C-alpha positions as CSV (number, residue, x, y, z in Angstrom):
1,M,-12.0,3.8,18.5
2,C,-14.9,1.7,17.5
3,S,-18.6,2.0,17.7
4,D,-20.1,0.2,20.7
5,A,-22.5,-1.6,18.4
6,I,-19.6,-3.2,16.7
7,V,-18.0,-4.4,20.0
8,R,-21.5,-5.6,21.2
9,R,-22.1,-7.4,17.9
10,F,-18.6,-9.2,18.4
11,A,-19.2,-10.2,21.9
12,G,-22.8,-11.5,21.2
13,T,-21.5,-13.5,18.3
14,F,-18.7,-15.0,20.5
15,V,-21.0,-15.9,23.1
16,L,-23.5,-17.6,20.7
17,V,-20.8,-19.5,18.7
18,S,-18.9,-20.6,22.0
19,L,-22.5,-21.8,23.5
20,A,-23.1,-23.8,20.4
21,L,-19.7,-25.2,20.5
22,G,-19.9,-26.1,24.1
23,W,-23.3,-27.9,23.6
24,F,-22.5,-29.7,20.3
25,V,-18.7,-30.3,20.4
26,N,-17.0,-30.1,23.8
27,P,-18.2,-28.6,27.2
28,L,-14.8,-27.0,27.6
29,W,-16.0,-24.2,25.1
30,F,-18.1,-22.9,27.8
31,L,-14.8,-21.7,29.4
32,F,-14.6,-19.2,26.3
33,T,-18.2,-18.0,27.0
34,A,-17.0,-17.2,30.7
35,F,-13.9,-15.5,29.4
36,V,-16.0,-13.2,27.1
37,G,-18.4,-12.4,29.9
38,A,-15.6,-11.6,32.4
39,N,-13.9,-9.5,29.7
40,L,-17.3,-7.5,29.3
41,V,-17.5,-6.9,33.1
42,Q,-13.8,-5.9,33.1
43,S,-14.4,-3.5,30.2
44,S,-17.4,-1.9,31.9
45,I,-15.4,-1.0,35.0
46,T,-12.0,0.0,33.4
47,G,-12.9,1.2,30.1
48,F,-10.2,-0.9,28.3
49,C,-11.5,-3.1,25.6
50,P,-8.9,-5.4,24.0
51,L,-11.2,-6.1,21.0
52,E,-11.6,-2.5,20.3
53,R,-7.8,-2.0,20.4
54,I,-7.2,-5.1,18.1
55,L,-9.7,-4.0,15.6
56,G,-8.2,-0.3,15.6
57,R,-4.8,-1.6,15.0
58,V,-6.1,-3.8,12.0
59,G,-8.4,-1.2,10.8
60,L,-11.5,-3.2,10.3
61,F,-15.0,-2.1,10.3
62,G,-14.1,1.7,10.4
63,C,-12.2,1.4,13.7
64,R,-9.2,3.7,14.3
65,P,-6.3,3.2,16.8
66,S,-6.8,5.1,20.0
67,P,-4.2,7.9,20.8
68,E,-2.9,5.6,23.8
69,A,-2.3,2.8,21.3
70,K,-0.2,5.1,18.9
71,A,1.8,6.4,21.8
72,G,2.6,2.8,22.9
73,S,3.7,1.5,19.6
């Protein structure tokens, strides 16, 4: 499990970076912004957050694997 602040920090960073890339590099980067937004909505409804699972498996930022992730491995 990860702190909500870590997940929000990653999401905010991804949105800002993809907006900058969409503006300065290629407008197709705005699709990544939409993906992050859709994932945030999905996560708020289902409680499943892919980023939290990835950070838990890697062990970054003090995140630990959830019990469901250990059972599935």
